[in-house]
N, C-alpha and C positions, 0 to 999 in steps of 0.2 A: 328776735334780737341776735343778730350775727356775731359769731366769734371765730377767732383762729387761733388754735393751738400752736404756741411758737416756744419750742425748748421749754422753759420753766414756767411760762404763763399764757393765760387765756386772754386774748387782746380782743376786746369790744370795738366793733367799727360799724360804720354806716356808709353807704353808697347811694349817691342820687344824681340825676341829672345825666345830660349827654355832651360828649366833645372830648377834648383833650383832658388827660387826668390833671386833677389838682388836689393836693393833699393839705389838710387842715390841722395844725398842731396847737393845742390849747395851752395856757400857763399853769404853773403851779397851783394847786388847790382848785382848779378848774376841772371841766370835763367837755366832751365834743358838743353838748348842748349850748356851750358859750358861742358857738358860731350862728346860732340861729338868725341873728340879725343880716347875716350874709347869705343865707342860703338861697333865697329866692333870685337874687342878683347872680349868684355864682353858678347855679344849676340851670340857669337859661343858656350859658355859655361853655360850662365844663362838665365832666364827669367828676363829681367831688367826692373824696374819701375822707371822711372823718374818723377819729379813732381817740380812744381813751388811753392816755399814757400808762406806763406801769404803776402800780398802785394808786390810780385815780378812777374816777367813775365806776365801771363796771369790769374793768381790767384788773387782773390778780395783783394783790400785793405781795412782794416778796421781803424778807428782811432788809433793813437799812443797814450801810448806806449804798447808793446806787452812783454810778457814774455817767457822765455825758456820753462816753463811748457806749455804755451798754445801753442807754436810751436810744442812741442813734441806731444801734445794731437793731434793737427792737423795730423801729420804724423799717429798716432795710427788709428785716425777715418779714414784716407784714406786707411789703410791697412785692417782694419775691412770691409769698404764698399766694397773692391774688394776680400774679402774672403781668405786674405793671414794670415795664422795662424803663419808663421815662415819665416823670411828672413834674408839674409845677409845685412848689412849696409855699404855703402861707403860715408863719408861725408867730403867736404873740408870746413876748417875754421869754419863757423857758421853752416854748415851742420854736422860737427864733434861734436859740441857743442849740438846741437838737438839730435845727435845719443847717446850720454852719457846720456842725461836726460831721454831720451826715454828708454833706457836700465835699468834706475834705477826706472822708474815709471811702466814698463811693463816687469817685469823679465820673460825670456823665449820667448820673442817675437823675439828678434835679436839673430841669431845663431853667425857668425863672424862679427866683426867690423874692418873696416879701417878707421882710423881718420887721415886726412892729413892737416897739417898747421893749427892747432887747439891748444886749451887750455882748462883747467879744473878750472882755477882760474883767475878772472880779475886782472890786474895790478892796482896798486893804483890810477893811474891816467885815469883809463877807464871811469868813468861817466863823467868827465870834458871834456875828448878828444872826446867822442861820442856826447855829448852835443854841443860841438863846430861845429862839422861836421854837425849835423842836423840844427843848426842856418844857416850853410852856404847853406845847400840843400834849406831850407825854403826861404832864402833871394835870391840865384843865381839860383835855380833850380839844377837838378842834373847834368847838363853839367858843372856845376862849379866843380864838383867833379871827372870828367872823369880823367883829367891829374894826380892829385894826387894819384887817386886810380892805375892807370896804372903803375906809378913809384913804388908803393908798391908791384904791383902784379908780375912784370916782371924785370928781368935784363937789365941793359943798353944794353948790347951786343944782347941779344934776340929782343928786342924793335926795335934796329937799322936794324937788318936783316930780321924782319917780321912785316913790318908795317901794311899788310893785316889783321893779326891777332889782332894787336892793334886797328885797325879801328873797327874791329868786335866786340870786348870786349868792347871798347868805346861806341859803340852803345847799348850795352846791359846795360850798367851802366847809361847811358843817360836816357834810356826808363824805368827805374826803378821808381815805383810811389814814390814820396816824403814821403807820409804817411808811406808806407810800409818800406822803408830804414829807417825812424825815428823809427818807430815801432819796427822793429828788432834790431837796434843799441841799443836801450834802453834795449832790452833783453839780448844781448851779454855782454852789459857792466856790467851786474850782476853776470855772471857766477861764481859759487863757489861751485864745486862738488869734487875737489880734494881729499878730506878727505874720500869721498865715493866710489872712484873707485875701491876699493878692494871687495865692494859688488857685483860688476858685474862678473858674472861668465864664461861669453862668452869670447872667445880667442880674442885678438886685435892686429893689426898691427898700430903703431903709426908712421906717416912718416911726415917728414918736409923738406923743401927746405935749402940747404946748405947756401943760401944768404937771407933767409926770415927775413925781419926786422919787418913785421907785427906781426906775432906770431913766435918769434925767437926759433931756436933749442933747449934752455935751458928749454922752456917750454914744449915741447914734451918730452924730456928727464924727466922732473919732472914728467909728466903723466905716463910714462913708469915705473918709479920707485914705484908709487903708485898702479900700475895695476898688480897683480901678473900673471907672466906667460906671459906677453904682449911682442911683438917685437918691437924694435926701429930701424928705417931706416933713414937716410938721403939721400935726392934726390940730387945729386950732380949737380952743375951749375944751380940750379933753386932758383927763389925767392919764392913768395907767392903761385902762380898759377902752382904748379910743374906738375899738370896733362897735362897741356897745353905745358909748356916750355921744359919738358923732358918727352913728352908721351910715347914714347917706354920703358923708364925705368920704368917709374911709372906703365903701364900697365903689364910688367913683374912681377914686384914684387907684385902687386895686385893679379894676377892670381896665382902666386906661393903660396900665402898665402891661398887664398879662395879654391883652387883646392886640398889642402892637405887631 
């Protein structure tokens, strides 16, 4: 299991495939394993880097709170450590937020960006909502957040038909470090880069699940309007984790965009 020592954390990462670099960044309470449905398609065309965000998976958890700038700098430090001067970026939810901030902090580092089920501006109730979830995590452990997380991430129809997938993702959520969850929750609760998206010169594909209530389609539409030349795509029949729920559609659309 490869690790990179970066300042105050050990970052767990994996590399597979051959071709141009493509970096994958997972959502809050996820880990690099959540990209399993993409790996066969992506590694046939790219050299794929997956990593666990600070406080997630096997990467070190430091005391909360974190900032998106800190998480973006973690990603940049990993890329520098591995000698990656330019990479495509595929981020889901929090991973999409990290990608936006990284693109603004390190112009020229990211080639094409795919941002799925993400946002560029926090809703008015974000701070209170995430603070409440952190209170729940600290009081009842991450296991107490599994059911509501799965309800947000998957449609009822998919959850009923795929109990093994729900069990897998539920285990990932439950294993997330409370400090890492609360640290990253504090970071994403403050995202506000919508008015700066026009500064990013990289092409972008902005995707969102048709039934995503966690980051609704209107937030992705808003991002696309502020990002000149970006493409907007709705993932039919998906909630928040469209890369899993509609993996075939997701993979085809991502490859179509990245291979042009």
